[in-house]
C-alpha atoms as one frame of an Amber mdcrd trajectory, in Angstrom:
protein
  68.734  64.845   8.134  65.743  62.817   7.004  62.570  62.405   9.064  61.379
  58.797   9.298  58.066  57.547  10.666  58.180  54.587  13.032  54.836  52.879
  13.574  54.982  50.812  16.759  52.446  48.011  17.072  51.736  47.596  20.777
  49.438  44.978  22.308  47.915  47.647  24.578  46.536  49.766  21.722  44.254
  49.123  18.761  46.272  51.319  16.373  50.035  51.747  16.033  51.702  54.645
  17.780  53.684  57.068  15.660  57.250  58.033  16.494  59.189  60.490  14.348
  62.975  60.213  14.190  65.480  62.316  12.278  68.467  60.374  11.001  71.140
  60.773   8.364  70.015  57.624   6.551  67.738  54.598   6.624  70.289  52.574
   8.598  69.948  54.982  11.524  66.151  54.735  11.385  66.362  50.943  11.308
  68.582  50.987  14.403  66.037  53.204  16.164  63.268  50.775  15.180  65.201
  47.809  16.573  65.714  49.677  19.850  61.996  50.489  20.062  61.054  46.866
  19.425  63.324  45.763  22.276  62.236  48.591  24.619  59.056  46.875  25.802
  57.594  43.370  25.765  54.342  45.049  24.648  55.926  46.141  21.358  54.949
  43.501  18.819  56.427  45.095  15.731  57.805  48.297  14.233  57.437  49.632
  10.713  59.925  52.148   9.341  58.502  54.467   6.680  59.673  57.518   4.824
  56.861  59.363   3.113  54.668  56.734   1.483  57.380  54.072   1.280  57.827
  51.340   3.849  61.537  50.696   4.362  61.511  47.944   6.962  59.078  45.859
   8.995  60.248  44.181  12.202  58.555  41.677  14.487  54.898  40.911  13.833
  54.830  43.548  11.075  57.164  41.470   8.945  54.563  38.685   8.914  51.747
  40.727   7.405  51.426  43.157   4.545  50.984  46.865   5.300  47.642  48.418
   4.485  47.239  52.164   4.305  43.722  52.178   5.789  44.755  52.657   9.417
  47.684  54.878   8.597  45.601  57.496   6.819  43.506  57.981   9.950  46.613
  58.023  12.136  48.315  60.642   9.958  45.215  62.860   9.983  44.932  62.581
  13.764  48.615  63.411  14.208  48.558  66.252  11.703  50.855  64.370   9.302
């Protein structure tokens, strides 16, 4: 199993929320990301990452380029 990081961009928060999912492959993580995007009208986009690599960007995330500035702070705060 591989652990993937899903960063959910939500209009209620100033930084993305981090969800960790364990899947056999990237396709499973992408399915989880699609489900998260559809789970709430507040979810604007979801980024699927594995380590330092972004695998997929859905919703509003697909329209802008990822910057690591906010993610470094989020990973430190979450212990990742």
